[in-house]
C-alpha positions as CSV (number, residue, x, y, z in Angstrom):
1,M,-53.4,-64.6,-84.8
2,D,-56.0,-62.5,-86.8
3,I,-58.3,-61.0,-84.6
4,Y,-59.6,-58.4,-87.0
5,K,-63.1,-59.9,-88.7
6,V,-63.8,-57.3,-91.1
7,G,-66.5,-60.2,-93.0
8,S,-68.7,-57.9,-96.2
9,S,-67.7,-54.6,-94.5
10,L,-65.4,-52.2,-95.4
11,S,-62.5,-53.9,-93.9
12,A,-60.1,-51.7,-92.4
13,G,-59.6,-48.0,-94.5
14,A,-60.6,-49.9,-97.2
15,L,-61.9,-47.3,-100.0
16,A,-65.3,-47.2,-102.0
17,L,-66.8,-44.8,-104.4
18,S,-70.9,-43.0,-103.0
19,L,-72.5,-42.7,-106.6
20,K,-75.9,-41.0,-107.3
21,L,-77.0,-42.6,-109.9
22,P,-79.5,-41.1,-112.8
23,D,-82.1,-43.4,-111.1
24,G,-81.8,-40.7,-108.2
25,K,-80.8,-43.8,-106.1
26,D,-77.4,-44.0,-103.7
27,S,-74.9,-46.3,-104.5
28,L,-72.2,-47.6,-102.8
29,I,-69.3,-49.2,-105.0
30,R,-66.7,-50.8,-103.3
31,L,-63.1,-50.7,-104.7
32,G,-61.8,-54.2,-105.8
33,G,-63.6,-57.1,-108.4
34,V,-63.8,-57.6,-112.4
35,N,-64.2,-54.0,-113.2
36,M,-60.9,-52.7,-112.1
37,G,-58.8,-52.7,-114.7
38,K,-55.1,-52.9,-115.0
39,V,-53.7,-52.7,-111.3
40,I,-50.0,-51.4,-110.7
41,Y,-47.6,-51.6,-107.4
42,E,-45.2,-49.5,-106.9
43,Q,-42.4,-50.1,-104.5
44,V,-41.7,-46.8,-103.1
45,A,-40.1,-47.6,-99.6
46,D,-38.2,-50.9,-97.8
47,G,-36.9,-50.1,-94.7
48,P,-36.5,-51.1,-91.0
49,L,-38.8,-47.4,-89.8
50,R,-40.9,-47.3,-92.5
51,A,-42.4,-48.9,-96.1
52,I,-44.1,-47.0,-98.8
53,F,-45.8,-48.7,-101.0
54,R,-48.3,-47.9,-104.2
55,M,-51.6,-49.3,-105.7
56,H,-52.0,-47.5,-108.9
57,Y,-55.3,-48.1,-110.7
58,P,-55.5,-46.0,-114.0
59,E,-58.9,-47.5,-115.0
60,W,-61.3,-48.2,-112.3
61,N,-64.9,-48.6,-115.0
62,F,-66.7,-48.2,-111.3
63,A,-71.2,-48.0,-113.3
64,K,-72.2,-48.2,-116.5
65,G,-72.6,-44.7,-118.4
66,Y,-69.6,-43.0,-116.9
67,G,-66.1,-43.2,-118.1
68,P,-63.5,-44.7,-115.7
69,I,-61.6,-43.0,-112.2
70,S,-58.1,-43.2,-112.2
71,L,-57.3,-43.5,-108.8
72,T,-53.3,-44.4,-106.4
73,E,-53.5,-45.2,-103.3
74,E,-50.2,-44.4,-101.2
75,I,-49.8,-46.7,-97.8
76,S,-47.2,-45.9,-95.7
77,I,-46.3,-47.8,-92.5
78,W,-43.7,-46.6,-89.4
79,G,-41.7,-48.8,-86.9
80,G,-44.0,-48.9,-83.3
81,Q,-46.8,-47.0,-84.7
82,Y,-50.7,-48.7,-84.6
83,Y,-51.5,-47.4,-87.8
84,Y,-51.4,-46.2,-91.1
85,Q,-51.1,-43.7,-93.2
86,S,-53.0,-43.9,-96.9
87,R,-53.1,-40.7,-99.4
88,I,-55.0,-41.3,-102.5
89,I,-54.7,-39.5,-105.9
90,A,-58.2,-39.8,-107.7
91,E,-58.9,-38.1,-110.8
92,N,-62.1,-37.6,-113.3
93,M,-64.2,-38.0,-110.4
94,P,-67.9,-37.8,-111.2
95,E,-69.3,-34.3,-109.8
96,N,-72.6,-36.7,-107.9
97,A,-69.8,-39.0,-106.5
98,N,-67.6,-39.4,-102.7
99,L,-64.4,-40.7,-101.7
100,V,-65.8,-43.6,-98.7
101,T,-63.8,-45.4,-96.1
102,G,-64.8,-46.6,-93.4
103,F,-64.3,-49.7,-90.7
104,A,-66.1,-53.1,-89.6
105,N,-69.2,-52.9,-87.1
106,L,-70.2,-57.0,-86.8
107,Y,-70.6,-56.1,-82.8
108,G,-72.6,-53.6,-82.5
109,L,-70.5,-51.3,-80.9
110,Q,-71.3,-47.3,-80.7
111,A,-68.9,-45.5,-83.2
112,S,-68.4,-42.1,-81.5
113,E,-66.3,-39.0,-82.6
114,M,-63.7,-36.9,-80.8
115,I,-63.0,-33.7,-82.4
116,G,-59.9,-31.4,-82.4
117,K,-58.7,-28.0,-83.7
118,H,-57.8,-29.6,-87.2
119,A,-58.8,-32.8,-87.3
120,R,-61.9,-35.6,-86.4
121,A,-61.6,-39.0,-85.1
122,L,-64.4,-41.9,-86.1
123,Y,-63.7,-44.7,-83.9
124,S,-65.3,-48.3,-81.8
125,Y,-64.0,-49.6,-78.6
126,G,-64.7,-53.1,-77.2
127,L,-65.0,-56.9,-76.9
128,Q,-64.7,-57.0,-81.2
129,S,-61.3,-59.1,-81.3
130,E,-61.6,-62.6,-82.7
131,N,-59.7,-63.4,-79.0
132,K,-62.8,-62.3,-77.5
133,D,-61.3,-58.8,-75.6
134,N,-61.0,-55.5,-76.5
135,L,-60.1,-53.7,-79.9
136,G,-59.7,-50.3,-80.6
137,L,-61.1,-48.9,-84.3
138,A,-60.4,-45.5,-85.0
139,I,-60.0,-43.4,-88.7
140,I,-58.1,-40.2,-88.0
141,V,-58.8,-37.6,-90.5
142,P,-58.2,-33.9,-91.5
143,D,-60.4,-32.0,-90.8
144,Q,-61.3,-30.0,-93.8
145,L,-61.6,-33.3,-95.6
146,V,-65.2,-35.1,-93.9
147,K,-68.3,-34.4,-95.6
148,A,-69.7,-37.0,-92.9
149,F,-69.8,-39.6,-90.7
150,K,-72.5,-42.8,-91.5
151,Q,-72.6,-46.8,-91.4
152,T,-73.8,-49.1,-92.8
153,T,-76.3,-52.2,-91.6
154,S,-76.5,-56.1,-92.6
155,S,-79.4,-55.1,-94.6
156,E,-77.0,-54.3,-97.8
157,K,-76.1,-55.4,-100.6
158,D,-71.9,-55.2,-100.7
159,I,-70.9,-52.9,-98.6
160,K,-72.8,-54.5,-94.7
161,D,-72.1,-53.7,-91.1
162,S,-69.8,-50.8,-91.6
163,Y,-68.8,-47.6,-90.0
164,L,-67.7,-44.7,-92.4
165,V,-66.1,-41.5,-93.4
166,Y,-67.4,-39.4,-97.1
167,F,-64.6,-37.6,-97.9
168,Q,-65.3,-33.7,-99.1
169,S,-65.8,-33.5,-103.2
170,K,-66.7,-30.0,-105.2
171,K,-63.3,-31.0,-108.4
172,Q,-62.6,-34.1,-110.1
173,K,-59.5,-34.5,-109.0
174,I,-59.2,-35.2,-104.4
175,E,-56.3,-36.2,-102.9
176,P,-57.8,-37.1,-99.2
177,T,-55.4,-38.6,-96.9
178,F,-56.2,-40.4,-93.9
179,R,-55.1,-42.9,-90.7
180,F,-56.1,-46.3,-89.8
181,Y,-55.8,-47.3,-86.6
182,A,-56.1,-51.0,-84.9
183,C,-55.3,-51.2,-81.2
184,W,-55.8,-54.5,-79.7
185,Q,-55.7,-55.3,-76.0
186,A,-52.8,-57.5,-76.1
187,S,-50.6,-55.7,-78.0
188,D,-50.7,-52.4,-75.7
189,Y,-51.3,-52.0,-72.0
190,R,-52.7,-48.1,-73.3
191,F,-55.9,-50.4,-75.2
192,S,-56.6,-52.4,-72.3
193,D,-59.7,-50.2,-71.5
194,S,-61.3,-47.7,-72.8
195,A,-60.6,-44.6,-70.8
196,K,-57.4,-45.3,-71.8
197,F,-57.8,-45.5,-75.3
198,N,-59.9,-42.3,-75.9
199,L,-56.5,-40.8,-74.3
200,F,-54.3,-42.3,-77.3
201,L,-56.5,-41.4,-79.5
202,N,-56.5,-38.0,-78.1
203,E,-52.9,-38.0,-78.1
204,Q,-52.8,-39.0,-81.2
205,L,-55.5,-36.6,-82.7
206,K,-53.3,-34.0,-80.9
207,L,-50.5,-35.1,-83.2
208,A,-52.6,-34.6,-86.5
209,D,-53.6,-31.2,-85.4
210,Q,-50.0,-30.3,-85.3
211,P,-48.2,-32.2,-87.8
212,L,-44.2,-32.3,-87.6
213,N,-42.6,-28.8,-89.5
214,L,-38.7,-28.5,-91.4
215,S,-37.4,-25.7,-91.8
216,W,-33.7,-25.3,-92.8
217,K,-30.8,-22.4,-92.0
């Protein structure tokens, strides 16, 4: 069954652009819709252990008065893991803009932050599945890429009821990477209560702190 309701939120690690408009107002613009221009799908790998594909958006016309952004998102999944990894390449970014990702908050659960040596997690856990049982949601991001964690409410114009991760953006080309986790109680005993889920997430954060390094002799 589909156990994760997203409504008008930023879904499960979807992308948006935070932009300060010329009138001084802040706008949060969802990736997608009629102004996307050409959309190109590229299959990179499709095997029993790993699958990778890329979505190319070469002419994202996100707002009037600005040139288009060229954005590519590479999605990777691995067998036996409870996350997917997203690697983004965005070019021609406006100076006053930041890329944003996030996940739904439709049940009023409090989000928490977990901090590792080199990575940070934003997560929520509780009765938020469509099966009326526990579901843990999390995004793990390298620490140097995080500008802020924020949230939107149901009163927002477009992207509602979401916990958000704002990426640092100090140049016109940025390449953020993050992992989105969906940890359903019925899929693994480690997600059956908050203490076990926090232990699992802490272990994942340690792995993000110490990525695998390969050397050849």
